[in-house]
N, C-alpha and C positions, 0 to 999 in steps of 0.2 A: 488760824492766824500763824504767820511765820515770821521769824526774826533772823537777821543776818548779822553776825558779830564777827569782826576781824580778829579780836583778841580771844584766845582760847580761855583765858582766865578773866572773863568779863566780870567786872565788879557787881553787876546787877543780879548775878545768878550764883547760887551756891554751887560748889563743885559737884555735889551729888545730883544736882538737877540740871547740869549744863547741857545735857543732850536734849532735854525736854522739860523746861521749867514750868511750874504751875502758874496759871493765870486765872484770876477770878473773872467770871462773865459779868457783863453789865447787869445791874440789878442785884448782884450778889447771890443769885439763886444757886447755880450749879458750877462748881469749879471745872475748868477745862484745861487743856494743854495747848501750848504752842510748840511748834517745831523750831528749833534753833540751829541754824547752819553756821558753822565756824569756817568762814572763808571771806575773801575779799569780794566786795560787791561786783567788781569788774570781772571776777571769775565766773559769773553767771551770765549767760547769753541773754540779751534783751528778749528775744522771742521765747525763751524758756519760762519767763515769768507768767503766771496765770493772770487772767483778766481780773482786776480788782477794782473796788470803788475808791480806795484811799491808800496812799503810801506815805510813810514818814521817813525822811532821810536825816541822819545825824552824822554828817561827815566830820572827819578830824579837822577842826578849824584852826589848829596851831599856827599854820603859816599865814592865815588871813586876819588874825587879830591885830588890833591897832598896836598893842604892846610889842608884838613880834614882827611887825611889818618890815622894819629895817633889817633884822637878822636874816630874813628870807628874800631880801632884795625886791620886795613888792613896791617900795617907794620909787625906785628908779625904773622898774619894769613891772607893769601891772600883773604879768604872768608869774613873776617871781623868778628867782635864780637858784633856789635851794632844791635838794631832792624832795623835801616835804612839800614844797610848792608844786612841783611836778605831780606828786602823788595826789594832792588835793585837786588840782586842775583835772586830772584824768578821772578821778572819782566823780567830780561835779559833772563832767561831760557825759559820763556813763549814766548818771542819775537823770540828766536832761533827756538822753536818748530813751530811757525807760519811760519817762513821763510822756514824751511825744508818741511813743509806740502805744501806750495805754489809751491816750486820747484818740488815736486813730482807729482803734478797734471798734467793730460794730457794736452799737448800743452802749458805748462807754464814753460818750462825749462829756458827761458830768464828772469824770474822774477828777479827784482832788489830790493834792500833795502838799506836804510841808517839809 
């Protein structure tokens, strides 16, 4: 399992485990490790992702929340006008490209994502 985290000080991980935090296996039998990459999702080429069954994306939704829509210009322009809107839009498009690429790979038509 691999994780990609934009923030070097990800709150989900202790500092001493940031490079490779511990993750319990399903069923709780043997602890395993996940590789954590500290970089932007867009810094990884779509073709470089391995073929996987499932991906979960958790994009920074600051600019798309109902509470912040006006601040980012999403009410007047669905794409938004702020730098945060542009960042989110680019991240979302990259995630869509990743999903399309995964579904197009041989024997991976059942690929799922959230």
